[in-house]
N, C-alpha and C positions, 0 to 999 in steps of 0.2 A: 717312382714307377716300380713295377714288380718284374719278376723274371720273365714272364710272358712278353712284356713290352720289349725286352732286350733280345728275344729269340730271333727275329729277322736280322737284326744287326749282327749277332754272333754267327748266324749262318753265312752271312757275307764275309765275315772275318775268316771263317774256316775255308771258304772257297779261295779267298785271297792268299791265305797261308799255303794252301795246297798247290794252287796253280801258278803262283808268282814267287812267293818267298822261298819255297823249297827248291825251285828251279834256279834261283839266283844266288842262294846262300853259298854254294861251293865257290863261286867267283869272289864273293865278298871275303870269304875265308883266306883267299890268296891276295887280299889287299885291294881289290877293285872297289871303288866308291859306289855307294848306292845310287842307282839311276834316278834322275828327277821324276820320271814317269811312274816309278814304283812308289815314291813318296806321295805323288799326286793322287794315285789310286788309293793309297792308304787313307789319305785325308778325305777323299771323296766318299768312302764308306763310313767315315766318322771317327776314325781312330785317333784323331787329334782333338776331338771335341766331345768325348763320351759323356763327361760330367758337366760340360758347359751348358747353361740354360738354353732352351730352344729359342727364346726371344733374342738371344745374342748369336744364334746360328749354330748352336751345338745340338747334341742329341738329348740332353736332359736326363740321362740315365744315372743309375746309382753306382756306388763303389763296387758292388759285386760284379757288375757288367764290365768294369775296367779290369778287375782281377782276372776274370775269365778270358777277356780279349787278350790281355798280356800273355796268359798261359798258352792260348792257341797259337799266337805268333811265335812265342819262344820255343814251342815244340819244333818249329822249323828253323828259327834263328834267334837266339837269345839277345844278341847285340842289337838287332833291328827293333825288337820289342822294347828294349830299354830306350833306344833313341826316340821311338814314337811316344812312349809314355812320359818321357821327360818333356817333350814339346807339349803334350796334352796337359801336364801338370802346371806348366807356366800359363797356358791358356785358361785353365780353371782358376788359377790365382788372380789373373787379370780380371776375369769375369766376376770374381767374388769381391775383389778389393778396390779396384779402380772405379772412379765415377763412370757412369754408363757412357757418357760422351767420349771419354778417353779410351774405354774398352772397345768401343765400336771403331775407333781409328786403328787399333792395333790388332784386333782379333782376326779380321778377314784373311790376312796373310798366313797366320798359323792354322786356321781352320781349312784353308785351301791347300796347304802344303807348300805354298810359295816360299815360306821361311820356316826354319826350324828354331828351336829355343832350348835353353838349358837353365838349370838352377846351379849357381856357382857358390859353393860353400868351401870346398877343399882347397887348402894351400899347402905349400911344402912343409910348414911347421904346424899345421892345424888340419887334422883329418877328423877323427871321431871326437877330438877335443874342440868342440865348436867355440868355446869361450876364448880360445887362444888365437882367434883370427887377428891377422896383422894388417889386412886390407882396411884402409881408413876412409871415412866419409866426413868431410868438414863443411859446415854451413858456409855458403858464399852467395850473398845477395839473394837472388830469386831461385836458388837451388843449392846443390851440393857438389863438391869436388871429390871424386873418388880416386884413390891411388892404391896400387897394390897388384899382386899377381895371384891368379887362381890356376890350379893345375889338376890333372886327372878328372876332368869334367866331361860327363856324357854329353855329346854333341858340341863339345868345346871347340873343335876344329872348324866347324862350319855354321854354327848358330848365328842368326842375325840379332836375336834378342836374348838377354839373360836377366834373371832375377839374381842380383849380386848381394850377398850378405857382407856387410862391412861394419867396422867398429866406429860408432859415432861418439863414444866417450873415451874413458881411460882404458888402456890395455888390460885384458883379462876380465872385464866386466861384462857378464852375459846380458845384463839389463841395458847395456849401451849398444847392442847390436841392432842395426836396422837393415831393411831389405829394399833394394832399388831396382827399377826396371831400366836396364842399360842397353843402348843401341851399340852392338858390337861392331857395326860397320863404320862407326865414327873414327876419325883420324887419331883420336886419343887412345885408341885400343889397338893392340897388336895381338892377333890370334896365332896359335901354333898347334900343329898336330903332335900327338904322342903315339909312338908305336912300340910294339914289343914282339916277342916271339909268338905270342898269341895275338892273332890279327885283331886290330882295333878299328877296322874299317867300318863295319856295320854299326858299331856302337858310337862311332864318331869321337873317340876320346881325344881330348886336346886341352889347351889352356889359353889364357890371355893375360896380357899386362895392361893395366889402366894407368895412364899418366895424366893426372889432372883432368879426368873425364867429368865434364859438367852434366849433371842430371837435374832437370827441372823439379821444382818442389812437388808438383802434382804426380811425379813418377816415383815418389817414395811409396812403395807398395805396403810396407809394414814399418811403423815407427819403432824406435827403441822402446823397450818395455814389453812389446808384443811379438817381435820377430823371433826371438829365441824360443819362446814357448810354441809358436806356430811351426817352426821347422822341426821341433821334436815330435809334435803331433803328426806331421806329414811323414816323417821317417818311420813312425810306427806303421802307417799304411803301406809305405814302400816295402817294409820287411814282409808284409803279408803277400803282396803281389810278386816279390822276388821269390818267396817260398813256393808260390804256385807255379812260377816259371821254371824253377828247378824240378818240381814234380813233373811238369809237362815234358821237359827234356827227357826225363827217365821214362815216362809213359811212351813217348815216341820211339825211344830206343828199344824198350821192351817189346812193343808191337812188331818192330822189324825183326828182332831176334826170334820171337815166337813164330812168325811167318816163315822165316828161314829154316827153323827147326822142323817145320812140317814137311819141307820139300828136300832138304839136303840129306843125301843118303850116305851113311857110313856103315860098313860091315853089314850091308844088305838090308838096312832099314833106316827110316828117318831119324835124325837126331832126337826128335821129341820122344821117340820110343826107347831111348836109352835112359834108364833111371838116373844115372849120375848127372847127365846133362840137364834133364828135366828138373832135378832137385835145385840146381843153381837158379834156374829161371823162376821156380816157385818161391824161393827165398826172396828174390828180387821183387816179385809181385807183392809178396806179403809186406815187406818193408815199405814199398811204395804206397800201399793202401793206408798204412799207419800215417805216413807223411801227409797224404791228402786229407786224412781225418783231422789232423792238427791244423791244417790250413782252413778247413771248414769251421773248426771251433773258433779260430781267430776271426773269421768273417762274421760268424753269428754274434760274437761278442761286440764287434764293431757296429753291426746293425742294431743291436740292443742298447747301444750307448754305454757299454761297460768299459772299464779300464782294460786296455788290451796290451799294455806294455810288455808283460811277461809272456802272454800268449803269442804276440807278434814276434818277439825275440826267439821264443822256443820254436815256432814254426819255421823261421828262417834257419836257425842253427841245424835243426833236424833235416830240413830239405837240402841244405847245402851238403851236410854229411852224407845224405842219401846219394846225391848226384856224384859226389867225389868218390864214393865207394862202389856204387852199383853200375855206373856207366862203364868203367874199365872192365868190370866183370862181364857185362853184356857184350862189350867189344870182343873179349876173349872167347865168349860163347860162339861168336861168329867165325872165329879163326882169322886168318889173314884177310879174308873177304871183307871183314868189317872195316878195314883201312881204306877202302875205296871212297872217294869223295862223294859218290852218289848216296852214301849212307851218312847219317848225322853223327856218328859216334865221336870222331876226333874233334869236330866242332863243338859238340856238347861238353866233352871232357875239358876243353880249354875254357869254355864259358862258365863251367862250374867253379873254376878258380877265380874268375872275375866276380861271380856272384858272392863268393866268400868275403870279398873285400868291399862290396858296395853297401851303402846304407847301414853301416856298422859292422866292423870285422867280427868274425866268430869269437876271437879271443875277448873282445870287449863285451860282447853279448853274454858270454859265459860268466863274466864277472857279475853281471846283473842276475843271472839265473841261479847262482850258487846258493842264494837264500830263499829261493822260490819253492813253495810246497804245492804241487799241482793236484794233490789227492782230492778227488771230487766228492767223497762221501765221508761222513763221520766214522772214525775208527775207535 
């Protein structure tokens, strides 16, 4: 489908973000859990089924629609956008990989918002180094037994379902990694929340321990030999939407600061009429435009089927740097007024730190980009 097909959906997302997420986000930032009715409304407009085929109850839209929807929600609250897209990504994987009869049993709860879901990759000793997974899966009769612990997982504290990546072969073998659809409400699973000084409530950060958790054979989502490659491909896509989400946070903060500068009077005139104040805003807008352009380049490359590894990494690194640099600058342009929880500055500044660590840390991505030559023309 094209962009016009997504327009009504994205209009609903904008209304939802403005009327509901923006209002509730200050409460989530203080540790309050997301209300079930908010999740239900998000699912009702399609945020958990954007790329899921229509025959299975989804919207059947393209990757670009997901990126734009994530950005719209993140402009109000980054954590909730991450929570929704992670549930969506599990629904998409189920729709893509499981036999249709199995998918139809599982998808309704995800598409209605009755259940949330997560992708469980990270462990205490295995973050960006996926091949170092210690969670194991061993064949056992009509299925598999999974043992191990996952941590720092988006939605990990409350997800009912998880796609768990586990080692089916020898330790350190990327080709031995498989992916399994696991019921986290099973007695063999113990879930736990993770908190920090930056609120983890809306992103739902947590973890779980699996103790001889039985997974039926038909719930192996990706067999060894394919799972490792699949997760690397999915992470490239995630880097693009995280980059867009960082840009959206800066866009929302910039608009607030610009509007404030038109009305706040100092020394007899609005802030916007003071050249020094306006210059800082102009620099912020200029760097933001460059970051959005890099996101668009990565999106176009994805749509054209080109290799996006470097572009996706560059888009994320650049957008995270933008958010970490420009959001504090815009807060200070507001003065102490910017600290009020009715404004997004402090929430977004914290979220920028989370963004730097998700789907590949900045340090790891810079290792990849060190040998990249992005020059677009012959010189």
